[in-house]
N, C-alpha and C positions, 0 to 999 in steps of 0.2 A: 211869860214868852210871847213877843211881838208877831204877826201874822205878817207883816210883810213887810218888805224893802224897796225902797222909790232909789234909781240912780238919774242923774239925768244928765241928755248932751252924750247921749250913748254913745252912741256911731259915727265916723267921721263923715261920712257919704251917706245921711241920711234926708238931706234935699235930694239930693242924686234918684232916692229910691222914690219920693214925694213926687218928682218929677214924671218919672217911669209912671205913675199912678196916676197923674193929671192928662196927658199923653193920651192914655188910653180911654179918656172919658169927653177931654175938648168938646170932640165933632160928631156930634151927638145923631150923625145921619152916616157916621163911618160906619162899614159891615167887618170892619180887624175882625181876626178871631179873636182876640184877646176882649173880645165886649161880649162872646158867645160862653165862658168859659165859669160861669156865675153860677151858685145852685144858692136858690131861698129856700134854708135850711126853719121849714115852720115843723116848730111840736108844738100841741096846742099847750096852754099855759105854761111855755117852759122854754121852749128858744125860736124866738123868730130874728135872723141875720140872715143878710148875703155873704157867701164864704167863696172861696177856691184855695188850690193850696199853692203855698207862698212861692214856693220851688220854681213850679211852670210858669209864673206869673209876669216875674222879674229877668230882665238879663240879667245869660246866667252868671258871668261874671262878676257884675254886683252883687246880685245874691248871695255867690257863692262867697262873696269876702266878707258879707252881713253874717251868714249861718257862723263860718269860720270866728267871728271876732266873738259869736253869741257861745258858740261850744266851746274857747280856749278861755272866757270869763264864768262858764259856767266849771269847769275843770279848775279855775285855781282859786275859785271863792265858795266851791258846794261841793269840789270831792266828786261831780258827776262827769260822766266818761263825754256825753253826747245828750242830745236834742232829739224831741220826738219830732219829723217832718213840720213846718208851722203851717198854719191857716193863716191866708191873708182874708182878712175877714173888713166888712163895713156897714157902719147900721144907720139907715132915714131913717124916719118920722115912726113909728110906733114898733122899732124892731128894739129888744131885750133879751134876758138872761135873766129868771128867776132864778132862787137861791137852787144851790144843788155841790155836789161833794164829786171830788175825781180821786177816787181815792186808788187806784189799780195804776195811774199812769203816768207817772212818776210822783217823786219826793219834791220836788218845788217844781208850781205853774210859771209861767211869765209871761207876761204882756207886752209890748212892745208897739208904740204909737206911733202913728204917723197923722196923725190929724191936725190938721192946720189951726196953725192959732191967728189972731181969735178964732174963739166956737161960729156956728151958726146954725147951736140947738143950744136949746136947754137937753138935759140930763146924760146919760154914754156912762155913768163912773163907774168906776169898776167898786163894787160891794162887796165887802168881811165884816160879815160877821165878829164883834168883837170879842176876844175871850171870855170875860167874866159873864157874857149872856152864855154860854156855852154850860160856863159852872155857878149859875145865878145864883143859887140859894144862899150860897155862905156870902155874901156879900148885902143881901138883899137889906133894905132900911124901908120901913113903912112909913114915916115922915118924908120923904123925899119924892118926887111924879120924876118920871123918866120919859127922855120921848122920841122920838126917830134917833136922833144924831148921835145919843147914848147909846143908840146898840150896838151900832153900824160905823164902819168905815167906810168914807167914799171918796176914789181916789179916780181927780179927773185928767181923763185923756189926753197929755200935753206931748206938744210935738218933741217926738225924739228923746221920749223916757223909758223908760227900762224898769217894768214892776213888776218883782217877784211874790210870790207865796205859797205859803201852806196849802195844798189844794185839800187838805184833809175838813178844812174849816167851808162849813157854808157861804158860799159867793155866788154871785152873778153879774148881773147887769143894768145896772138902773135904764127905764126908756127913753127914747131919742124921742125929741118931739122940738118943733121947727121946721127941718128941708125934707126935701125929696129928692133934694140933687146930690148924688153920691161924691162930687168935687166939693161938697161943704158938710159930710157925712162924718163920723166915728171912722176913721178909718185906722184898725191895729193888727198886729199880725202876733198870734198869738199858740202858745205850745205845753210842753211839761220837759224836766231839766230831768235826766233819764240812766240809767248803768252806773249807780254810784262804784266808785271803785279811786287805791290809791294813784294819787298825779304827783308823777318824780321830777324836781331837774335841778339840775348839781352834776354831781361827778358822780355820786352813787346809782348804780346800773336798780332795774325792775329787779332780778333776782337777788341780790344784796338788801333790796330791801325788805323786798319777804319774807328773810331767812331771819335777818334780824327783829323783825316786828314778830315771831311764832309765840319766842314769852309774854310779848304782850298779850296777846290771845288769850293764850294757856291761862293768864291770871287774868283776864275779866272774864274768864266764862266763870270763875269762882266768884266775880264781884258780881257776874248777872243772878244767880243764884241766891242773893240776898234781893235782888226786886227784879219779881216777876211780872209786871203790870207795867212795862215800860213802853210805849210804843212812840215811834218815832227817824229819825233821820239827825248824825249829829258829826260834823266833819272838824276834826282838826291841824292842827297845823306843825309840824313841827321844821324846827329849822337848826343844822348838822353842820358841824365845820367839820373841815379837811380830816381831823382826827378822829372823826366819828362819835363826835360829843354834842348831847344833845344842847343849845345854845339856849334857846324859846321854844316854848309850847303857849301855842296861840289857841283860842276856837273859835274858829271859822263861821260856820251856821249850826244853828242850833233848832231844833221839831219835837225834840223829844219830852215829853209826860207823863204823868201820870194817869192812867187812863181812871183813875178813880182817886185824884186830885192829893196823892199823898208829895207834897213838897218835896218831906223829908228823903224820901228815894230818890230825886231829879240830884237833889244835891248832893246825894252820896255816891253817886254816880257819877256827875262832874270830880267833885273830890278826887273817888278812887282813878278814875283817869286821867289827870293830873299825876298822878303818883308815879301810877305805871311807866306811863310814855314818856316820863322826864327822866328817867332814870335808865333807859335802852342805849344801849351801846353795839356801835356802828362800825362796819369796816374804816379804815380810812382810805379816802383816793386823794384823787387831786386836785378836789375843788368842793369847796362847801356843794351843802343839800337844803331843797326842801320839798318836802312830803307833806302830802294833803290826804287825808285818812278820812273817808266816811265812812261810818259806822251804822247799821242799821238795825232800829231794834222793832219787832214784830211781838 
């Protein structure tokens, strides 16, 4: 299972967001209110960064456009209905986040970068422990030395890049070194995708969809009685013809894993999900539909 995804050139008006950030810092003698909204989040040996709620910082129309774009992307690609209120943060020399996990916040975390290219600092990468480190001994080989790069993924904060990742994985931000200037710092918006729920586009109504899915969830309960040690979120997509037939089944995103490392249980679940949902019958409608269905396992 891959712990993260990277999507470049995410927002068409990223330059405008960056410009607004720069406007608020370019005059060091300014006493504009936007220069006084920052919180230095200091937690000994854990979090050192400067942050503010993103929705209050940017011009309302521009921020709303970005917010809507990100929410829509999450509905289509993750089956999550909304996002948590994002933080806007900047990291200057000495700022970092040590390893932590964010289990209760949402099934996916995101980091959206407004960091200037090229960078004026070292560090500032999103740091995620690799999956095999969390299940270390089955793959251990005593004839091979391993160093830092083999234990972690480091994702640079590239301008207009969206990174999403499974927040259960221990993650952090490597220490920024080399600049104390906010205009040359690591600048990101970050938060979580939340409220997983079915997302329907096309001819079918939500009520029609829910009724047609009931038999699948009944069968799914029987499957889950055979795999009781799974945890995570899985989203699948069904493409439905106007006649109500399932024409295509696709696994959109998946963080489900066996807490005991039982790959057979994970494969058993995926096999049965495809069989159950591919055979569903939906009502006829005037147009084809796409349904994104998130499933939570705890």
